[in-house]
N, C-alpha and C positions, 0 to 999 in steps of 0.2 A: 354496524354498532348499533347498539340498541338506543331509544333516546333517552334511556336513563342513564347512560354511560357518559361520564364527562368527555369533552371534545378533545382531541389530541392535535395538538398546534404543531406543524411543521417547526423543523430546529432552525435555529438563526443561523444565518451566513457567517462564515469568520470572519473577526476584525482583521482587516488588512494589515501588517506591520511590516518594514523592511528590518534586515538584519544584516550587521555588517562586522565583520572579524577582522582583527587587528594583530598583526604581526611585524616584529621589526627589531633593529638593533637597540641594542644597550646602551646606557654611558658610558661604557667602556671603548665603545668603538669608537676611532679618532674622526673618521669620515663623518659619523652621526653627529658628534659633539659639534664639529666644526661650522656643520650647516644645519644646525637645529630649528634656527629660527624661519630658516627657509622652508625646511621640511614641514613645521608647524603652521606656515602659510598654505601651502597646498594640500596638506590635508583638510585645512580649514575652508579651502575652496572647495574640494570633493565635497565635504559635508554639507556645505551650503547649497550647492547642486542637486544634491539628493533630497533635501530639505525643501527647493523648489519644486522638485517633481512631485514630492509628497504631497505637497499644497494642490498642485494642479489635479492630481489623480484623486483626490479625496473630493474635488469639486467634480470631477466627471463623475465618479461613483458615489452620488450621495446616497445609494440605498446601503452602503456598506460604511459599517463603523471602521475608524482608525485606531489602529493599535500604536502604541507608543514605538519609535525607532529604540532598535535594541543594538549594542555594541556588545561582541563578544572577544575578550580578551584574557590573556593569563596575567595581566598586570603587574609585570615588571618592571623596571626602571626605564628608560628611552623612550622608544615608540608606543610603547605599550601605554603608558600612564600619561605622556603627551594627548593622544587620542582618547582616553578617558576623560582627563578635562575638557577637552573640547564639547565631548559627549554631554557630560554633566553640564556643562553653559548652554546646551539646547536641550535640557531636562529628559535627554534621552536615559532610556534604562542600561545599567551597566549588568554584566553576567561574566562571571569568573569562573570557567572551567580550572582549578587547580590542580597541578598534577600530584600534589602531595595533600596530607592534612594541613590545615591552616597554621598550626604552630611548626611544623616542620618546614612549609612554603616559607614562612617568615625567616626561620631561622638559616635557610638557603640563600633566598631572596636579598637578604638585609647585607651580604657580602661580609659577614664577620671576619676579622683577620686572624682570629685565633679561637680556641676550644672553649674557652672560658666564657667569652661572649656569645657562643653558639647555643652553650649550656644554659646560659641565663635567658635568652631568646624562648628555647625550649621549655624553659620553665616559667613563663609569662613574666618574667622580669626583664629592666632595661640593662641593656650592655654597658659597658662599662665606657665603650669608642664611642666618642660624640659623632662622627660621620656615621658607623653604623647605627647609632639610634635616630638619626635623621632619615635614613633610608628606611628603618624598620617603622617609623611612625608614619613615614609618608604610604609605605603598603597598608599599614592596619587604617589609615584614613580613607584609601579608594575601597578597601576590603567593606567597611562597615558602609559604604555607599553602593554596594554591588551586591549581588544575589549570587552564592557562592555554591558551586557544586565542586566537593574537593574528593579526590583520589585517594582516602587514605588507607587502602588494604595492604599496603606494603610499608606504611611508614616505620613500623618496628625494624625491619630489616635495613631500610635504608637509612634511619638513623643510626644504626650500629655503623654502617658503612661510612657516613657523612663524618662522625664525629672520630672514626678511625683513622680518616683522611688527615682531619685535623689536629689529631693526636699525635700525625707523625708525618709532618710537611715535607718532610725529604724522602719519602716512601713513594715512587714512582707509580708501584702495583697497586697500592691502596688508592691512590688518586684516580688512577686509572678506571679502576673497578666502579668506584662512586660515581665518575663522570657516566662511564656507559650505562650504568643501571639508572642512574637519574635523566638522564637524556632520554631513554627508553619510556619512562613515566612522563616527562614533557612531548614526547611525540603523540603519547595516548593523550593527551589533554589537546595537541594541535589540531587533533582529528575530530575532533569534538567541536571546536571551533568552526572547523570547515564544513561538518554538518548541520550545524547551527545557524549557518551563514548564507544569504544570498550572494554576497561580494566579500571578497577578502581583499584587504589593502596590506602590502608587504612593502616594510621598507629593507632593502636589501642590496648588499654592494655585487650581488650578481657572480659571485666568487666560486662558491661552493655549495653543493646540495648534500653534501656526505654526512654531516653532522645530524645525526638523529635528533629530533626535537628543535633543532636551531632553525633559526628564520627562512634558511634556504630550502631546508627539508621540509618545513611545514608547507611554504608555497610549492613545492614540488608535488608533496602530497595532494595539496587543495586542489590543483591541476588534476591529477589523477584519479580525483571522486567527481571531476566536471565541473569544479566552481571557476567563475571568472576570478581572474587577480588583476589587481591594479598593483602594478610595479613603479616605486618609487625608488630611484637609486638617490643614495646620499650625497652621491658626486657631483650630481646634476637634476633634483629633485622637479624643478618644473618641468623635465623632459617625461614626466610620469606616462606610462603607456599601459594598454590592456594584454593581457597575456590569457588563452584561451582553452590551451591545450598542454600538455605534457611537451610535446614537439617544440613549443615557443620557446623553452629554455634551452634549446639546441642553437637558436639564432637571436639571444640577445642584443649583440652587438648590432644587427641588422634591421630589428624590431622597430618598425616605423611607429612614433607616438600617434601622428596623425592629426590633422588640423579640426576635426570635427569630435574632440574627445567629448565636449560636453554633451554634444545629441547623441553620441552612443552611450553615455553614462545615461542619459534620460531613459532611452532605448532599452538600457538594461533593468532599472528600474521598473517601467512600465511592464516589460515582459514577465518580471517576477510576481507584480502585482496586478495588475488587471486580467479578469478571466476572460477565456477566448469565445465567451458565450453571454447573451443577454442576461441582466440579472431578472427582469421582469417581463413576461411573454405569454400574451393571451393566447387562447386556441386551444384545441383538443391534443396538437403535436407535442405540446411542453417542452419545446425545445430550449436547450442549455440548462442553465441553474432552475428553471422553472421545473424541468424534471424531478428535480428533487424537493424544492419547497414550495412548488405549485400543486403536488400532486394531493389527494385526497385521502385521509386515511381511512382505513377499512379494518373492522375487528378479527376478519375470519376469511378463508377463502372462498370462492364461489363454484359450488359443486357441480356448474355447467361448464366450469374451465378446466375441470381435472382431468381431461381425456388423455394428456400426456403421462401425467402421474399414476393414473388408472393402468395405462400401459405397463409402466414398472412395476406397478403392483402385481397386476396379474401374471406377468412372465418373467418377475424377479426371483421367484422361488422361495419367498421369505413371509411368512404367516398366510392369514385368510386372504386370499385375492379381492376379496369383496368387502373388506373391512371400511370403515369409515376413513377416509383420509383429508379430510377437512382439518385446514391449519389455522390455528388460532394464534394470531401474531401478538407479540410482544409489545406491550405500549412503552415507548420511550422512559416514561415516567416511572415505569416498574422495574425495570432492567437493573438498576441496584440491589433490589430484595428479589430478584428472579435470577437470570440466566448468570450473569457477573455475580452474583453473591459472594461465589468460592473466590473468585480472582480479586475483589475488592477487599475481601476478609483477610485473605493473605499477605496482600499490599499493606494493608494497616499492620500487620504484626510485624512487618519487617523492620529489623533494628534500626531506629533512628527515622522511620518513614514519620512524614509529614500528612496529618490526616486532610489538610485544607489542599494539600496536591492531589490527593487521591479523590477528594470531594470534585476537584476541579476535573479530573479524567473521566470521572462518570458522567459528569456534567456537560463537556465540551465533545468528547469522543466517542462514550459507549451509548450515549443516548441518538448520536445521529446514527451510529451503526444500526441500531433496534428502529429507527424509523427507516432508513434506507434499506434494509434487510426485510422489513415488511414490505415494502413497495416494490421492492424488486422482484420477492417470491410472488406477489398477486400480479406483476406485468408476466414474468415467468408462465404462470398459469394460462394466462390468457394468450401469449403468443406462442408457445408450445403446445398447448392445448389447441388452438386455435388451426395450427398446421394438422396437428392428428385428424381432428375432426375434418379438415379439407380432403384430407385421405381418404377418410371412410366416407364420407360424403359422396366423393368422385365415383367410388366403386358403386354404392347406391344410387346415383343418378342412371349409371351404364345399364347397370342389372335391372332397375325400375322401369328403365325406356323400353325392354324386350321382353318383359316378363307379361305383357299382354298375350304374346304369341301363344301358350298353351291354357290360356285362361278364357279370353273373349273372341269375338270375331274382330276382324281387323276396322271394320267401321267404330268399334267402340274403344279405340285405340287412344283417343284424346284424353281420356282419363290418365292414362299412363303416360303421355307425352305431357300433361299437367302438371303431374307428380315430378317428372325428371325436369322440366322446367324451373318448377319451386326449389327443388335441391339444387341446381344450377345457380339459381338467384342466391340462395343460401351462402353458398361458395363465393359468389362475387360480393355479397354484403360483408359475410366474415372477413374477407381478403380486405375488402374497403376498410373495413373498420381499422384492422390490423396496422393497414399502411397511416390512414388519417391520424389515429393516436399513438403513432409511433411505436407499438408495443415493443418489436424487436430495439430500436435504439434505446430506448427508455430501459428497457430490461439489463441492457449490457452499461449502460452508463451507472444506474444505481446500484448493481452489483458490484461494480469496479469500488466503489464507493464503502459498500457495507464491507468487504474483503480488506481493505485499507486498515478502516476503523476496529474489525474484529481482532486482529493482531495488535493494533496499538499499543496497548497499556504496557505490553512485554515489550516494547521498545523505547517508551517514554520512562518506565521506572529504572530504567539503568541509563539513561541519558543518552538513547541510541538513536539516531535519526537517519533517514535515507536521504543523502545530501540532493540538492535541489537539481544537479545536472543528471542525476541517477533514476529520475523518477520517470517511467515508461508513458509511453502517449498513446492514447487512441488513435484510430485511423480516421475519425471525424472529428473528436471534440477532445481536449486534454480536461475540461471542466473539472471531473470527478480527483483527478489528480490534484488541480487548483485547490479545492475543497479541504481535501485530506490532508495536504501538505501545511495550508494556513491552520486549519484548525489545531495540528499535531504543533506547530510552530507557535500559536495561540499559548498553547499550554507550556510549553518551553521545556528546559532543564527542571529537575526538581532539585529544589534547596536542601541539599542534604548530604552528609559526609559518608561516601562509600566505606564500608569496612569489609574484612573479611565474613564476619558473621552475616552481612547485609548479602554480600554473594553468595553465602551457602543458601541463605532464606530464598533468595530471588531463584535459584538453580531449581530448587525444589517446586517454587510458584511455576517455573517455565517448562518444567519437566510434568508436573501433574494437571496444569491449568490448559496446557496449549499443544505441548509437543505431543504426547501422549494420545489426548483426545484426539487431536487431528491425525494423526498415524492410525490410528485404529477406523476413524471413519471413511477415510478415504481407502484403507482395507476391505473396510465393507461394501463399500461405494463400487470399489475395482469387482469384487465378486458378484455382487448384485448385476450390474452393468453387463459382465460378462455373460451371465444367465439370462438376461433380456436378449441380448443379441442371439444367444444358441437359441433359446425356445422360439422367438419372432422367426429365425431363420427355418426352425424345424415347421413351422407354421405354414410358412410360405410354402415351402416344399411341397407340405403336405397336401395344400390345394392345389398347386400344379399337377402334381401327381393325379387328384383326382379329376384334374380337368384331362388329363390323359384317358385315364380308364373310363371318362365317360364318353369320351370320343371313339374311342376303341370298343366300348361296348355297343354302340349304335352302328359303327362300322361291320361289328360281328352279326349283330341284328339284321343288318340289311344284308350280309352273305348268306344268312340263315334263310332269307325269304327265298334266293336264287335256287337253294337245294330244297326248299318245301320243308324245313326245320323249324319257321318262322311264321306267323300270319302275317301276310303282307299288311293287312288292316291295323294290326298292331303297331307296327311298324311305322305306319302312318301317321297314327293316331299320337305315338309319342316322339316322334322326330322334333316335334315343337319344344317339347320338355329338354329333349338331350340339348337341342340348340341352347336353350337359356341356360343350361350347366355348364355347356361349354363355353359360354361367355361368362359366368357368374363365378367359376372357380379360378380362372386366371385373372379375373378382375379385382377378387379381392386378395387374391395371391400378390398382385403387384401393389395393391393398397398395403397390405403388412410389409412388403420389402421397401416401399416409399417410407414408411415411419419409420422402419430399422434406417435406412439411409439417412433419414431426416434426423434421427436421433442421433446417431452415430456413437450408439452405447459402446461398440469393441474400442473407438478411438478414446473416448472417455474414460473407459475402464483403464486403458493403456497409462493415460495420464494419470489417473488418480493413482494404479499403481506403482508409479515411479515416484510420485509425490510420497505415497506412505512408506516408500523405501529408503529415500531422501531423510524424511522424518525420523525412520526408525535408526538411521546410521547418526542423526543429530542427538535421538534419544540416548545411545548408547556411549554417545562421545560426554554428553552431560552427566550421567551416572560416572563414568570414569573420572571425571574433574572432580564431583561431588564428594569422592571419596579420598581427596588428595587434602594433606595438611593444609593449614592456613596459611603458612608461608608461599605455598604453591598457589593459592587458589588468588589469582591474578584478574583484576579486571579487564586485562587486555584479552585472554583467553577466553574469559565469560562473554565480552562484546563480537569475539570470534563467533562463538556458537549463536549469537542472537542475530547477528548478521547473516550468518547460514540459513537461520530459520526464516528471516525476512526475504532473501532471495528465494527459499521455496515459495514463500506465498505469491511473491510478484511473477515467478515463473510459472504458475499453475494458473494464476489470471492470463497471463500473455497466452500460453497453449489454449486455455478453454477460448479466450477471444478468436485465435484461429481457425478453431473448428467451425464455430458459429457465425462469424465475422460476415460471412457472404450468404447466410441462409437467412433471407429475409423472407417474411410471409408471403405467399404469393399463391395463384392458381396452381394447383397440382397437375399439369399437363405435361 
């Protein structure tokens, strides 16, 4: 960075905030109605404990901003609205992922007793029935205080089914069809709640999990996604307990509530919010979060650290092997008009898109990506370039140490010994710097952060998130996942209504801006790395063959002296040269083989090839779904594709880590 360039500041760490999901029985459930006040008291106690833990954590982590606690719920009557009111009393944020558009959701959940009142609610007019109007007003009141994320892509079809059911109250077939279809929508919204929450509170009688979209099903779904659930039995609410896995549902009658529930709840909140690494850390190692926010920005790569990438360029078979490979790192504040311009522009053109949300996405997620990507690329050059140089220097040291043999008398060997000593010292210094400055660890950590943020827009724009229990963990630290998870949680659900037109535009965005480019990138990378591996192998074998030839040539010359075919003086004069060649060829061959082993080009090629194939399959599925009619363009189908793409990204990160995790910078011996 030149003096005229503005200073690039590190990104802000995310504001930490706890997110709670609530699901529970409605006012039609007899046991719930009988014990509603006791249930209210228990939920109020849990909320108070969470607030107390958040206050303590905020004092402990005074270097982090605290976000407003968030409550996610479908906002139907009963436990949802009870918890929502308690949240509003604490000034928490209400977030409502509705399974339908707002009007249809109101018409269904106000529970009208006839088709006329349902049609009135759909038209935005008051229903004739007083009780229905009270329920509708209550829903509207909460909706007005909530951030709404509505799934309206199937509203036209569901409205037809709903009115058909009400118009024919005695037709069990029409009723069953609407209940089945609407339950699937409720299940989709329930999954959103699970993905957006650190903790699920479920008020459930424990009878069944079979009804899609019901409380039991939502709890089972949350447990499958790795979420922790607080189960409140409406028959005995004070005996609430934690459920941690789907298997917990098999022993509900024997699951102990435990005497230390408050301690366990505090630990759960702390586990979700407190990073596993220090916020501030001085020193060259930049451990923990300092690896991200304590790094110094550089405008471009350092030529002396290009050794590894130069190997790829020279042996990859693409373009001029000696072309400039200097990387100019994209500034975080320029990414919106740079590499992310297409994504952000397409996002703003989505029907019903919220420009402020897209701006927040760019500011909170993509700028962090640009920062982490630039820092990681520089650390990658230092670490991988350093090891590549170490392999070459080790060969140079050996050859330099014996090169005196054909050139000078033994008394003058000291100059060559000094050269060898200096080269060996350079290896030690380079290794020491790599260890001291943690090039390997910091590269791993910042690359994970960058990859999470790289594809985050495609999750966020559809309201999809990786559940808190499904994030991968590193072998040494999980702060990269902490940063990504809390940053994406800070952005939250977009305040939009999902329509079939939105889904169609989104599929085009996902395909053109993410899946296809990443597919092509990994396909090209796989081919390039296979070529690098093959060419390095050929060079290494060639040097080994030259070593055999040099030794064989000397032996032939020596045999020739026995038969007077060769002048013995010539053999004596060249013997030291042959000795050097016999050392140099296999030594440099071993160095090349060491670089090939360290780079693991073949395994990385295989990883990229598999990634490319998986993305190609997803691209084909996207193209197939894009050709469907609007009635078949379902939010659930689209989210399946997004989750599949997300799994590819995480799998590629985990495979990449598995290859390089144990390859720390070290002396090449």
